[in-house]
Structures are given as C-alpha cells and as structure tokens.
N, CA, C and O of each residue as an XYZ file, in Angstrom:
672
protein
N      89.634     95.807     66.812
C      89.439     94.861     67.457
C      90.792     94.773     68.778
O      91.994     94.803     68.517
N      90.291     94.680     69.949
C      91.409     94.583     71.013
C      92.183     93.238     70.982
O      91.834     92.280     70.291
N      93.054     93.254     71.636
C      93.461     92.068     72.487
C      94.846     91.869     71.394
O      95.358     90.750     71.398
N      95.324     92.715     70.660
C      96.961     92.381     69.953
C      96.751     91.601     69.199
O      97.706     90.829     69.111
N      95.470     91.218     68.164
C      95.552     90.083     67.576
C      95.184     90.313     66.013
O      94.240     91.066     65.772
N      95.614     89.936     65.349
C      94.655     90.048     63.697
C      93.248     89.687     63.741
O      92.805     88.816     64.490
N      92.482     90.440     62.842
C      91.211     90.517     62.514
C      90.744     88.935     62.093
O      89.709     88.402     62.496
N      91.550     88.431     61.366
C      91.514     87.390     60.295
C      92.391     86.096     60.490
O      93.365     86.128     61.242
N      92.097     85.155     59.925
C      92.966     83.910     60.110
C      94.296     84.062     59.086
O      94.023     83.796     57.915
N      95.568     84.413     59.323
C      96.502     84.178     58.226
C      96.572     82.995     57.419
O      97.130     82.924     56.324
N      95.824     81.841     58.168
C      96.106     80.352     57.196
C      94.935     80.578     56.300
O      95.142     80.712     55.094
N      93.426     80.646     56.895
C      92.323     80.537     55.769
C      91.737     81.548     55.775
O      90.737     81.602     55.059
N      92.092     82.664     56.523
C      91.218     83.797     56.393
C      89.835     84.185     57.038
O      89.255     85.266     56.931
N      89.422     83.033     57.752
C      88.182     82.833     58.622
C      88.305     84.542     59.616
O      89.324     85.229     59.693
N      87.263     84.780     60.106
C      87.178     85.740     60.992
C      87.224     85.541     61.874
O      86.442     84.693     62.305
N      88.282     86.254     62.875
C      88.586     85.619     64.465
C      87.781     86.728     65.652
O      87.214     87.814     65.530
N      87.998     86.049     66.520
C      86.963     86.797     67.598
C      88.331     87.420     68.585
O      89.499     87.053     68.462
N      87.918     88.239     69.368
C      88.857     89.030     70.314
C      89.453     87.658     71.390
O      88.616     86.995     72.002
N      90.552     87.430     71.487
C      91.401     86.687     72.518
C      90.933     84.928     72.434
O      90.941     84.003     73.246
N      90.475     85.109     70.734
C      90.712     83.775     70.193
C      92.117     83.057     70.195
O      93.094     83.721     69.849
N      92.294     81.574     70.612
C      93.573     81.640     70.427
C      94.175     80.338     69.107
O      95.270     79.917     68.735
N      92.716     80.084     68.751
C      93.066     78.995     67.592
C      91.923     79.230     66.674
O      90.787     79.405     67.113
N      92.212     79.236     65.361
C      91.342     79.549     64.343
C      89.922     78.389     64.517
O      90.200     77.238     64.853
N      88.794     78.672     64.331
C      88.013     77.862     64.456
C      87.733     77.163     62.832
O      86.974     76.199     62.735
N      88.195     77.557     62.001
C      87.896     76.599     60.806
C      88.923     75.929     60.424
O      88.726     74.886     59.801
N      90.395     76.407     60.731
C      91.510     75.510     60.466
C      91.969     75.041     61.350
O      92.689     74.072     61.114
N      91.838     75.370     62.463
C      92.442     74.909     63.698
C      94.008     75.054     64.141
O      94.580     74.398     65.011
N      94.625     76.224     63.204
C      95.623     76.836     63.305
C      95.984     78.022     64.452
O      95.521     79.132     64.194
N      96.638     77.912     65.489
C      96.985     79.033     66.613
C      96.810     80.197     65.830
O      97.220     80.212     64.669
N      96.108     81.413     66.458
C      96.406     82.681     66.194
C      97.614     83.280     66.006
O      98.447     83.018     66.874
N      98.018     84.145     64.960
C      99.081     84.967     65.244
C      99.329     85.999     65.992
O      98.425     86.811     65.796
N      99.959     86.331     66.624
C      99.909     87.580     67.730
C     100.972     88.233     67.802
O     101.987     87.716     68.269
N     100.945     89.524     67.343
C     102.496     90.409     67.491
C     102.793     90.283     68.792
O     101.914     90.326     69.653
N     104.440     90.064     69.146
C     104.784     90.081     70.509
C     104.757     91.550     71.310
O     105.533     92.468     71.043
N     103.720     91.603     72.343
C     103.633     92.879     73.066
C     105.155     93.702     73.278
O     106.111     93.143     73.815
N     105.192     94.777     72.889
C     106.376     95.241     73.617
C     106.577     95.239     75.028
O     105.675     95.165     75.863
N     107.606     95.310     75.222
C     108.199     95.392     76.475
C     108.272     97.107     77.152
O     108.755     98.105     76.617
N     107.772     97.006     78.158
C     107.715     98.360     78.554
C     108.870     98.761     79.653
O     108.498     98.679     80.823
N     109.997     99.112     79.464
C     111.027     99.226     80.281
C     110.800    100.467     81.111
O     110.855    101.541     80.512
N     110.578    100.467     82.275
C     110.475    101.732     83.050
C     111.798    102.358     83.609
O     112.388    101.582     84.360
N     112.231    103.218     83.481
C     113.376    103.800     84.280
C     113.370    104.074     85.610
O     112.468    104.793     86.039
N     114.168    103.659     86.327
C     114.251    103.866     87.550
C     114.301    105.008     88.089
O     115.209    105.726     87.670
N     113.380    105.596     89.183
C     112.816    106.677     89.764
C     114.357    107.045     90.236
O     115.241    106.211     90.432
N     114.478    108.419     90.370
C     115.485    109.074     90.661
C     114.974    109.438     92.169
O     115.709    110.002     92.980
N     113.932    109.137     92.387
C     113.481    109.207     93.785
C     113.708    108.114     94.938
O     113.943    108.373     96.119
N     113.594    106.878     94.378
C     113.669    105.543     95.034
C     114.884    105.616     96.102
O     114.626    105.756     97.297
N     116.066    105.527     95.688
C     117.169    105.843     96.748
C     117.354    107.096     97.803
O     117.949    107.175     98.878
N     116.727    107.867     97.175
C     116.698    109.203     98.205
C     115.812    108.706     99.152
O     116.071    108.825    100.350
N     114.778    108.154     98.754
C     113.375    107.665     99.675
C     113.745    106.732    101.011
O     113.368    106.874    102.174
N     114.817    105.501    100.284
C     115.333    104.324    101.021
C     116.290    105.145    101.770
O     116.083    104.907    102.960
N     117.444    106.185    101.615
C     118.392    106.620    102.427
C     117.227    107.310    103.377
O     117.446    106.846    104.496
N     116.322    108.020    103.441
C     115.486    108.948    104.399
C     114.962    107.948    105.449
O     115.066    108.198    106.650
N     114.349    106.713    104.950
C     113.610    105.626    105.612
C     114.839    104.918    106.542
O     114.549    104.403    107.622
N     115.870    104.928    106.171
C     116.959    104.216    106.971
C     117.710    105.084    107.949
O     118.223    104.586    108.951
N     117.784    106.364    107.679
C     117.811    107.016    108.310
C     116.938    107.260    109.589
O     117.378    107.306    110.738
N     115.542    107.420    109.183
C     114.802    107.991    110.343
C     114.494    106.458    111.288
O     114.024    106.455    112.426
N     114.824    105.412    110.623
C     114.412    104.190    111.600
C     115.898    103.994    112.574
O     115.866    103.382    113.641
N     116.989    104.525    112.099
C     118.109    104.475    113.004
C     117.918    105.651    114.228
O     118.204    105.378    115.394
N     117.360    107.100    113.793
C     117.409    107.972    114.666
C     116.221    107.653    115.404
O     116.219    107.890    116.612
N     114.961    107.027    114.724
C     114.021    106.439    115.937
C     114.358    105.581    116.660
O     113.855    105.634    117.782
N     115.349    104.407    116.372
C     115.704    103.618    117.609
C     116.427    104.319    118.694
O     116.227    104.164    119.898
N     117.276    105.093    118.147
C     118.366    105.796    119.148
C     117.079    106.527    120.147
O     117.103    106.184    121.330
N     116.274    107.239    119.837
C     115.472    108.016    120.578
C     115.132    107.230    121.487
O     115.426    107.479    122.656
N     114.425    106.089    121.125
C     113.851    104.931    121.844
C     114.695    104.596    123.195
O     114.244    104.669    124.338
N     116.178    104.164    122.780
C     116.898    103.797    123.492
C     117.142    104.896    124.563
O     117.225    104.530    125.735
N     117.274    106.329    124.230
C     117.711    107.144    125.265
C     116.602    107.417    126.083
O     116.706    107.582    127.299
N     115.318    107.482    125.330
C     114.312    107.206    126.329
C     114.296    106.457    127.654
O     114.201    106.986    128.761
N     114.390    105.311    127.427
C     114.452    104.006    128.379
C     115.455    104.231    129.006
O     115.205    104.026    130.194
N     117.025    104.715    128.785
C     117.649    105.259    129.544
C     117.440    106.123    130.744
O     117.737    105.988    131.931
N     116.676    107.298    129.877
C     116.431    108.510    131.041
C     115.484    108.284    132.029
O     115.698    108.552    133.212
N     114.309    107.743    131.558
C     113.120    107.479    132.385
C     112.681    105.908    132.559
O     112.620    105.128    131.608
N     112.383    105.563    133.918
C     111.725    104.501    134.153
C     110.513    104.174    133.908
O     109.684    104.842    134.527
N     110.109    103.369    133.215
C     108.895    103.100    132.614
C     107.456    103.391    133.285
O     106.380    103.615    132.731
N     107.838    103.303    134.887
C     106.479    103.930    135.445
C     106.609    105.476    135.700
O     105.764    106.039    136.396
N     107.613    106.136    135.169
C     107.475    107.688    134.957
C     106.485    107.877    133.818
O     106.203    107.075    132.927
N     106.014    109.107    134.032
C     104.826    109.796    133.245
C     105.505    110.299    131.876
O     104.777    110.506    130.905
N     106.946    110.503    131.786
C     107.557    111.228    130.407
C     107.863    109.902    129.687
O     107.530    109.872    128.503
N     108.386    108.907    130.150
C     108.096    107.769    129.828
C     107.271    107.271    128.718
O     107.520    107.037    127.535
N     106.073    107.165    129.542
C     105.000    106.763    128.178
C     104.602    107.872    127.320
O     104.197    107.629    126.183
N     104.676    109.025    127.742
C     104.594    110.272    126.748
C     105.669    110.092    125.691
O     105.392    109.781    124.532
N     106.516    110.234    125.991
C     107.748    109.790    124.801
C     107.630    108.908    123.766
O     107.623    109.076    122.547
N     107.510    107.642    124.670
C     107.035    106.232    124.011
C     105.897    106.484    123.003
O     106.099    106.298    121.803
N     104.865    106.847    123.405
C     103.839    107.290    122.545
C     103.911    108.385    121.631
O     103.136    108.406    120.674
N     104.723    109.272    121.803
C     104.967    110.312    120.712
C     105.837    109.601    119.607
O     105.401    109.510    118.459
N     106.893    109.169    119.908
C     107.891    108.298    119.087
C     106.843    107.380    117.914
O     106.813    107.429    116.685
N     105.985    106.500    118.968
C     105.277    105.785    118.393
C     104.119    106.440    117.428
O     103.945    105.767    116.411
N     103.429    107.412    117.511
C     102.991    108.581    116.823
C     103.814    108.753    115.360
O     103.444    108.612    114.194
N     104.761    109.024    115.809
C     105.541    109.635    114.801
C     105.946    108.564    113.554
O     106.044    108.810    112.352
N     106.124    107.437    114.187
C     106.678    106.305    113.539
C     105.141    105.980    112.813
O     105.171    105.416    111.719
N     104.211    106.224    113.228
C     102.579    105.724    112.408
C     102.620    106.982    111.098
O     102.179    106.652    109.997
N     102.949    107.837    111.219
C     102.760    109.170    110.251
C     104.306    108.923    109.341
O     104.573    108.671    108.166
N     104.888    109.089    110.251
C     106.219    108.605    108.955
C     105.835    107.589    107.825
O     105.707    107.807    106.620
N     105.667    106.286    108.608
C     105.396    104.998    107.340
C     104.115    105.340    106.522
O     104.009    104.873    105.388
N     103.288    106.010    106.962
C     101.808    106.213    106.193
C     102.788    107.533    104.990
O     102.779    107.348    103.773
N     103.384    108.512    105.497
C     103.892    109.480    104.331
C     104.828    108.438    103.755
O     104.332    108.167    102.661
N     105.817    107.783    103.904
C     106.463    106.809    103.260
C     105.700    106.214    102.391
O     105.865    106.458    101.196
N     104.730    105.329    102.811
C     104.056    104.840    102.079
C     103.086    105.657    100.680
O     103.067    105.201     99.536
N     102.491    106.667    101.036
C     102.398    107.504    100.027
C     103.101    107.988     99.130
O     102.601    108.218     98.029
N     104.545    108.278     99.419
C     105.639    108.809     98.591
C     105.939    107.821     97.895
O     105.944    108.050     96.685
N     106.308    106.335     98.350
C     106.398    105.329     97.541
C     105.409    105.012     96.242
O     105.734    104.786     95.076
N     104.319    105.062     96.741
C     102.989    104.965     95.505
C     103.182    105.918     94.670
O     102.952    105.682     93.484
N     103.641    107.199     95.058
C     103.285    108.003     94.003
C     104.851    108.245     93.023
O     105.066    108.948     92.036
N     105.460    107.620     93.558
C     106.939    107.190     92.789
C     106.687    105.995     91.771
O     107.160    105.883     90.640
N     105.969    105.269     92.330
C     105.546    104.127     91.180
C     104.839    104.708     90.344
O     105.080    104.153     89.272
N     103.686    105.954     90.108
C     102.651    106.318     89.605
C     103.675    107.268     88.413
O     103.334    107.540     87.262
N     104.859    107.614     89.020
C     105.361    109.105     88.362
C     105.573    108.797     86.956
O     106.393    108.040     86.437
N     104.564    109.621     86.382
C     104.665    109.979     84.700
C     105.367    111.067     84.486
O     104.931    111.920     83.712
N     106.520    111.219     85.103
C     107.472    112.878     84.720
C     106.330    113.960     84.475
O     106.411    114.792     83.571
N     105.495    113.896     85.165
C     104.873    115.132     85.336
C     105.478    116.202     86.133
O     106.326    115.933     86.984
N     105.057    117.500     85.886
C     105.878    118.445     86.791
C     105.188    118.601     88.165
O     105.747    118.736     89.253
N     103.783    118.554     87.888
C     102.844    118.435     89.095
C     103.399    117.266     89.890
O     103.743    117.511     91.046
N     103.574    115.639     89.284
C     103.772    114.937     90.476
C     105.060    114.739     91.024
O     105.233    114.195     92.115
N     106.215    115.276     90.107
C     107.306    115.492     90.563
C     107.107    116.499     91.797
O     107.453    116.041     92.886
N     106.677    117.601     91.785
C     106.151    118.449     92.908
C     105.685    118.110     94.365
O     105.909    118.560     95.489
N     104.878    117.030     93.780
C     104.312    116.612     95.262
C     105.290    115.767     95.889
O     105.486    115.673     97.100
N     106.046    115.004     94.726
C     106.605    113.873     95.428
C     108.143    114.606     95.965
O     108.666    113.917     96.840
N     108.768    115.590     95.678
C     109.437    116.793     96.365
C     108.964    117.113     97.605
O     109.661    117.018     98.615
N     107.558    117.575     97.602
C     106.709    117.975     98.997
C     107.209    116.980    100.097
O     107.869    117.254    101.100
N     106.513    115.152     99.472
C     106.705    114.416    100.413
C     107.791    114.203    100.763
O     107.634    113.794    101.913
N     109.158    114.198    100.485
C     110.290    113.890    100.555
C     110.707    115.124    101.648
O     111.475    114.823    102.563
N     110.260    116.335    101.560
C     110.573    117.263    102.056
C     110.080    117.102    103.661
O     110.612    117.632    104.636
N     108.701    116.057    103.641
C     108.004    116.186    104.764
C     108.572    114.754    105.714
O     108.548    114.570    106.931
N     109.017    113.971    104.717
C     109.779    112.831    105.174
C     111.115    113.204    106.209
O     111.417    112.880    107.358
N     111.734    114.060    105.151
C     113.093    115.008    106.177
C     112.559    115.736    106.956
O     113.456    116.007    107.754
N     111.566    116.305    107.295
C     111.290    117.002    108.421
C     111.113    116.085    109.262
O     111.499    116.538    110.340
N     110.602    114.631    109.443
C     110.457    113.720    110.355
C     111.854    113.136    110.949
O     111.934    112.615    112.062
N     112.955    113.297    110.041
C     113.963    112.873    110.116
C     114.688    113.921    111.287
O     115.171    113.517    112.345
N     114.646    115.321    110.856
C     115.168    116.444    111.485
C     114.772    116.308    113.080
O     115.602    116.285    113.989
N     113.514    116.234    113.225
C     112.843    116.194    114.592
C     112.971    115.433    115.393
O     112.780    115.849    116.536
N     113.313    114.106    115.242
C     113.759    112.767    115.261
C     115.097    113.455    116.308
O     115.170    113.531    117.534
N     115.974    113.850    115.321
C     117.132    114.338    115.784
C     117.205    115.380    116.404
O     118.331    115.722    116.765
N     116.361    116.008    116.652
C     116.313    117.379    117.290
C     115.975    116.818    118.731
O     116.535    117.381    119.671
N     114.848    115.438    119.086
C     114.972    114.604    120.190
C     115.962    114.159    120.434
O     116.413    114.482    121.533
N     116.718    113.310    119.660
C     117.626    112.896    120.410
C     118.764    113.799    120.706
O     119.536    113.333    121.544
N     119.111    115.117    120.179
C     119.957    115.759    120.977
C     119.445    116.365    121.900
O     120.360    116.823    122.585
N     118.219    116.698    122.418
C     117.720    117.405    123.573
C     117.835    116.130    124.638
O     118.248    116.558    125.716
N     117.659    115.073    124.659
C     117.803    113.821    125.390
C     118.713    113.629    125.560
O     118.888    113.251    126.719
N     120.082    113.699    124.633
C     121.144    113.491    124.925
C     121.846    114.305    126.024
O     122.677    113.876    126.824
N     121.325    115.658    125.913
C     121.557    116.778    126.818
C     121.405    116.642    128.331
O     122.072    116.854    129.344
N     119.905    116.073    127.903
C     119.179    115.909    129.274
C     119.741    114.763    129.972
O     119.884    114.829    131.193
N     120.053    113.791    129.371
C     121.160    112.800    129.757
C     122.655    113.144    130.381
O     123.241    112.348    131.113
N     123.114    114.232    130.057
C     124.535    114.214    130.314
C     124.457    115.252    131.465
O     125.280    115.407    132.367
N     123.315    115.925    131.257
C     123.212    116.913    132.723
C     122.479    116.502    133.707
O     122.267    117.245    134.666
N     121.911    115.111    133.628
C     121.598    114.299    134.792
C     120.237    115.085    135.433
O     119.801    114.697    136.517
N     119.633    116.129    134.765
C     118.470    117.432    135.096
C     117.423    116.261    135.492
O     117.432    115.175    134.912
N     116.560    116.568    136.486
C     115.280    116.004    136.576
C     114.381    117.110    136.417
O     113.409    116.973    137.160
N     114.341    118.165    135.719
C     113.686    119.321    135.533
C     112.606    119.176    134.634
O     112.797    119.064    133.423
N     111.321    119.171    135.224
C     110.213    118.938    134.264
C     109.886    119.778    133.200
O     109.158    119.506    132.245
N     110.547    120.942    133.461
C     110.267    121.740    131.792
C     111.183    121.477    130.491
O     110.995    121.915    129.356
N     112.228    120.644    130.953
C     113.060    120.321    129.764
C     112.243    119.167    129.290
O     112.080    119.075    128.074
N     111.664    118.202    130.133
C     110.973    117.171    129.823
C     109.556    117.610    128.944
O     109.102    117.082    127.929
N     109.088    118.671    129.656
C     107.688    119.339    128.489
C     107.888    119.627    127.461
O     107.059    119.385    126.584
N     109.267    120.358    127.151
C     109.616    121.102    125.932
C     110.089    120.116    124.987
O     110.125    120.479    123.811
N     110.581    118.555    125.359
C     110.899    117.565    124.812
C     109.451    117.021    124.066
O     109.286    116.920    122.850
N     108.671    116.770    124.900
C     107.641    116.127    124.494
C     106.607    117.281    123.705
O     105.747    116.881    122.920
N     106.758    118.501    123.951
C     105.597    119.712    123.296
C     106.344    119.557    121.766
O     105.547    119.522    120.829
N     107.848    119.457    121.409
C     108.557    119.837    120.046
C     107.841    118.082    119.235
O     107.224    118.058    118.170
N     108.140    116.889    120.049
C     107.509    115.941    119.327
C     106.008    115.949    119.114
O     105.509    115.315    118.185
N     105.097    116.846    120.185
C     103.795    116.583    119.158
C     103.703    117.655    118.040
O     102.870    117.562    117.138
N     104.823    118.943    118.159
C     104.444    119.747    117.467
C     104.716    119.019    115.460
O     104.359    119.269    114.309
N     105.344    118.312    116.035
C     105.922    117.258    114.770
C     104.986    116.638    114.008
O     104.884    116.576    112.783
N     103.975    115.960    115.312
C     102.882    114.910    114.846
C     101.798    116.466    114.213
O     101.557    116.635    113.017
N     101.443    117.143    115.008
C     100.467    118.077    114.390
C     100.558    118.687    113.170
O      99.567    118.773    112.445
N     101.726    119.160    112.825
C     102.097    119.520    111.848
C     102.052    118.584    110.674
O     101.619    118.927    109.574
N     102.498    117.437    110.942
C     102.121    116.555    109.864
C     100.731    116.430    109.282
O     100.334    116.567    108.125
N      99.923    116.045    110.731
C      98.217    115.904    110.592
C      97.701    117.025    109.490
O      96.869    116.933    108.588
N      98.484    118.051    109.905
C      97.910    119.203    108.895
C      98.174    119.420    107.770
O      97.494    120.239    107.150
N      99.213    118.770    107.177
C      99.532    119.012    105.742
C      99.051    117.584    104.971
O      99.185    117.465    103.753
C-alpha cells in the first residue's frame, strides 16, 4: 500500500484503505510514519549564476546608457543597437531561466553537471560580448567619430552574439 501508513489499524486490527485518516471500525486516528525530511544541498552553481546575472545586468545597462549618449534616438544606429541589446537581453534571460531550472533538477550526475557548465559558459559569453560592446562604444565616444564603419562593426558584433546563441 502506498501513502506511508500501516495496512491495518494498530488499535483494533481493521483493514485500512490508502489515505484513510481514521479507522472505520474504532474511529482512532491512523498512525503515520513521519515523512523523512529531504534536505537538498544548495547547488554550487547558484552563486555563480547569480553573479553572472548581476554582471550582465550591470553591463547591459551601461551599454544602453552609452548608446543613448552616442546616438540621437532618430539615428539609425540608435535603434539598431537598442534592438540588438534587447534581443541579447531576451536570449540571456531565456538561457538564464533554463540554467536555473537545470540547477534545480541537478541530480549530481555527470551529464547534468556538464550541461550546466555549458550553459554557464554561454551566459559568460553574453557578459563578455556586452563588455566588448561597452569597450567599443567607449572608444567611439572618446574619439567622437562619426564613422559608419565603426558603428556597423559594433552592430555586427552584437548580431554575431545573438546568432551564435540561437545556433547553440
């Protein structure tokens, strides 16, 4: 019988049904073994993932701020960079959610841990690419160039990041 209780009443011996709380013969409460408490060890990955999320959020906010400083909202580059950052944010959030779910289900198997490590590498790639974007925007801001080739290179870098994650 399932349900973690005895098959017979310990007071009168009557047969008990699954999930029965009181004996139908004597009316006594059915004795139940206390359910063991399962304490899951906190995953070593949670602090790593939290730090990556914090780092990414900080960098993407800085990238948005730089785009707003560099380009007028009516400028084509402004909308391209804003859209690229927004796409990156959506993909990052998606990857982050998947990684967190994998950590919750982590049964300490090699296969699951390897996949979590791969997801963490992907998340770190987002952070690195956002850092690259910030660096390029800062260089562009400091040189005060209006060179469209530099703008297109920055935009292509963001597209490459987004495409690589979609392919992954």
